[in-house]
N, C-alpha and C positions, 0 to 999 in steps of 0.2 A: 614195857606197855602190854597190856595185857591182850590176851586176845581177844578176837570176840565172844567165842566160849567163856573164857573165864569168866565174861562183863560179864554173858547172862548166868554165870552159876551164880554168880553175887547175888544178882538180881532174886536168883531161886531166894538163895540162902537168909536175903531180908525178908521173900514173904513167906517165908520159915517160920521167922522170927516174929512176927507180925501174927501170923496165922497160931504161936503160941502164947501169947501175949506177950510179947518183951514191951515194956517201959518205951515208950511212944520215943524220946530223946534219943535213945539206942539205935532205933532201924531210921529215924530220918537222918543222925548224923552218918551214918551207914550208908542213906542213900545220897547223900549231900557228895558222898567222898567219890562215889563212881559214876556221878553226875556226865564231869566233865570228863570221863573216861569212853564212854561210852559214844559222850557228841564228839569226840575226837576219832574214834575207829567210826562211827558212821561217816564223819568226816571223810578220809582217807578212802573209806569200801565205796564209799558215790567219788571220788579222784579216779579212782580207779576203773569204775564203773563208765562212767563218761571216758575216759583214756580208752578202754576197749570198744564201746561204741561206735567211738571216731574208727579206730580200724577197723571194722565190720565194714561200718559207711564205706571206708575207702576202697577196701578189696570189694564191695560189693559194684562200688562205680568200677573198678579194673577190666572185672570182670567183665561188666556190660560195654565197659570199650571193646573189650577182646572177642566179645560177640560182636558185636555190628563190624568191627572190620573185619572178621571171618568171613561173616556172611557178605560185606563188600567183595570180597575177594570169591568166594564162590559164583557171585551175581557176574566178575570179570569173566571169569573161565563159562560160564554162561555161555555171555556176549561173543566171549572169543569162538565159541566152538559152534553157537552157530551160523556167526559169519564164515567159518573155515567150510558146514555145511551146505550152505546158500553159493560160496562160490565152487566147489563141484559140483551140488546141481545144475546149475548154471551153466555149468565148460560140461556138464550130461558125461558127468566121470563120475562111478559111485568105487573105483579104487581108484586109488593111489600109493605107488609106491614112493619111499623116499630112504635115503642112507640110514636113519637112523628110528624111523616108522614108519608103521603102512597105517593106512588109513580108509576107513571107509566107512560108505552111509547104508544101515542095514533100519528095514522096518525094528519096533519097536516091537514089544507082545501086546495083544490086543487088549483094549482097557475099557471100561466102561463108560457111559457118560450117559448121565438122568436127566430125559429133556423135563421131566415132569411127572417126579415122583407121585402125583395121587393118582396116574394113571395104572401102578408099577401092581400088578396084581400080589393079596395079600400070605401068597404064601412065602414070597421072599424078608418077608419082615421077622427076627426076631423077636420074642417076646421075654420077658414080664413087659418091658417096652419094646413098641414099636422100633426097630431097626433095619435098616433094608440090610440084606446080604447082599455087599456086591457080589463077594464071590461065585457064590450060587446062581445070581443072575444069568455073571456073565458064563457061568458053562453053559445055560439053558442058550444063551441066546448063539454060542457057539453051534450047541446039538440041533439049530434050526429052529427052536420056538419067533415066535413072534411076538411080542408086548410095545401096546405104545406107550411113547413117553419114553422111553429108552434107547440106545443102539451103540455098534460097537464101534470106537474110533480105533484108525490104528496110524499111529503116528511114525517119525524118521526122527533117527540123530546120528549123530556121527562117533567112529568106534573110531580108540588109539589105541593100534599098541605097537 
C-alpha cells in the first residue's frame, strides 16, 4: 500500500495531467484508481489518531489523579504538623529532643498582610500594570514606616530536624 505522501504525489500527477490537457478519460481513470487508496489511508490515520488521543486522555487523567493524591498527602502532613505544634505550644515547650528528631517551634519570617490595597501609596505599585510590590512594601514597614491598609504578620511553625 502506498504511503500518504505517495498518494498525494499521485494526486499532484493527476493535477498536472489536467493542466497539460490530457483526455478526461485518462485522469478520471487515474482518480478512480487512487480514491480507494486515499480513503483507506485516511481511515487508518484516523484510527491511529483516535487511539493516540485516548492515550493522551488517559495520561492526563492519571496525571490529575497523581496530583490530587500528592495534594492530599501534603494536606495530611500540614495537619500533622499543626497538631504537633499545637501540642508543643499547649505544653509550653518550644523545643523537644527526641531520639531521632528535634522539634522546635520558631517564628516564621515576617510576611505582609494587605488589609485594603486601595490605601497603599502608589509608590509600591509597579507599572505599566499597577501590581503591588509586596517585597518593597514589607521592607518599608520593617524600616518603621506606617501605611494604612497593611500590616506585618508574624506566624510560627514547627521545624523538624
